[in-house]
C-alpha positions, 0 to 999 in steps of 0.5 A: 500500499502507498505510505501517505503519513508525510504527503508532500502536499496536501490540500485539504487543510487549506479549504477552510482559507478558501474565501479569503485566499480566493479575493487574494488570488484575484487581487494578485492577478489584477495587477496591470503585468498580469492582464490578458494579452492584446493582439500584439503580444502573442510573442512578449519580445523579452518583456519579463515583467509581462505575464497574461494570465487571462485573470478573468477565469479567475472570476468563475474558478472556485478551487475547491478540489485539488488538481486530479493527475488526470486533468493537468491539462485542464483550465485550473491547472493552466490557470493555477501554474501560471499563477505560481509562475508569475508570483515565484519569479517576482523574485528573479531579478532581470533589470530593465532595458536602458532604451525604454521611457517607462522601464523603471516604473514598471520594474518597480511595480513588477517588483514591489511590495505588493506583488511580494507580499500578495504572492507569499500569501496565496502561494502555499494554497496554490501549490497545494492545490496544484501539486497535491496528486503528487509525492505519494509514490513512496514507501516507507521500506522502499530500497535505494536499488528500487529507487535507482530502478526507478530512475532508469524507468524514467530515462526509459519512457523518456527515450522512447516517447521522444523516439515515438514523438519524433517519428510522428512529427516527421510522418505528419510533416510537423517536424520543424512547427513541433520543434519550435513548441518542443523547444518553447516548452523546454529550452525557454522554461530551462532558466526557471529550472536553474534559478530555482534549483540554484537557489535551493543549492545555495541554502544548503538543501544538497549539503546530505551528499558530497558535492561531486555526486550532486543532481546537476541542471547547469550541464544540460541547459548549456548544451550547444545542441539545444541553444543551435535547435532553438535558434533553428527553430525560431526560438530566439528570444529570451524567457519569457517571450513566448509565456503564451505557449507554456503548456501547464504542465512544463510550468508545473515542472519548474513550479515543483522545483521551486515549491520543494526548494523553498521548504528546507524540510524538503531537502532530500524531496527536491534531491530526489526530484532534480535526479529526475529532472536530469534525467528527462534532460539527459533524454531529451538531449540524446533523442534531440541529437538523433533527430537533428544531426545537421545541428550537430556542431562541425567535427563533433562526434555525438555523445554517448548516450549509455554512457552518460545514463551509467554515470548519472545512475552511478551518481544517483546509486552513491547519493541515495546510498550517502542519505541513508547512511548518514540520515537513516530510512526516513531521509531515503523515503523523503528522498523517493518521495521526490523521485515519485513526484517527478517521475509522476510529473514527468510521465503527465508532462509527456502525455500532456506535450503528446497530445497538443502536438498530435493535434497541432500536426493533424490540424487538417484532420481536426477540421475534416472532424469538426465538419462530421460532428456538425453535421450530426449535431444537425441530424441527432443533436440540434439543440446541443448545449453551445456558447455564442461570441460576438468580437470585434476587430483585434479581439485577442484571446490569450491562449486558454484550454477548456475543460470540454470538447469544443467546435470553433464554428464561425457563422457572422455573414461578412460579405465576400468571404473574408477571413474573421478569424486567426486560430493558433495553437503553436507559435508561427501558426495561422489557421485562416477561419471564414464563414462556416468554417469549423475547427475541433478543439479537444478538452485540454488543448491550449490555443487563442484566436484573433479578430481580423474582421469588423465584427466575428460571430462564431458558435462553440458547441459542447461535444460529448466524450463519447462523440469524438473518441474514435475520431482522437484515437485515430491520430495515434502514431502508426506502429509502422512509424514508431518502429 
């Protein structure tokens, strides 16, 4: 049985504070830097003080039940992780640009006492709300050898995942665009992961093990191959220029490190979680080298992935041995909690990214699916639940997700069949939609839109799960391609 005597996160005690904290969350999000995006802010051009949170969602999100593992891609999770990323990084210094007139005013407003105090007050509530599903995977009595095997499993799962994902992207002729979205998740968020861990290291969190046996996120972060792939994909601006395209699980991997690294009693858990993060980075770098050999440095020999894995596993094994010898079975268990939390979040992040890329890389098929579903609605369920929106020119919908499957159906009557909306789910994507056009958005898929006519009216019919399950199954990578 899973031992839950000392969970890393537990939202239950925070329910009594919900009414008070909900007001504080809305107050924090009302800061000017966190307002929804304007049409010109799809990319933020290295504006560190700008984080479009889409605060209007907080008017109906109630934060009553902690996010479960199976819903990490839905709106409550996205809103929570965006809030946590914003409040975690009001403590990360980024100096204003010298040539910006109001640079210091925005610098002072972003880092001011208001954001610092409000962020500190709402942070524990949000962390326990967003992460209660993590940290319950370790068992008292599990051995160091068992945790070593779990780290090996993480690496194996990551290696298989990236092999299949790159095969899918090539099969769907979406490799360049897919790399762009992937590098936003991996490369653009690297500085946040590094800062979260570096703070903890400076505070002695890893002093339980010898310096040479600690986890290391700095080396993968500085991998020149990743930098070249990011540049090739067009991901050239500093963090967090691509804020709107961060998946909730990508931010969650950063926020988990911040959460564990801000609590000294979670030092052992952080040790385990960072080893998992390093394992993820190692597997990804190796997969990237195989998928993009043309971007290797001229004359550079491919890294020996197998020996790198063995070196990481050996270092992890030595670290666990030191923890157990010096601090006993309780410290080993707590380290295992971090391993389990990192392992489970890595699995959920693979799923989330995979579903997003399957959707984006087959968007034409989802247009076809939308037509078929729309015809079924007309025959079987003309009164199906739907929302209708009427929006003016330049109305920009900050990227968001839905908790259900929806169609977008353009139905306004603009003369001449002009384009009425640009729909997107990736940097550089611009799916043009006219009157009568439709697209299917599965639940939890990150997307946004911009109105480009004087006024656009569109419907969003809400589609039952059973209607589209068989359609979505068709987008899985073919076995022949994965092989």
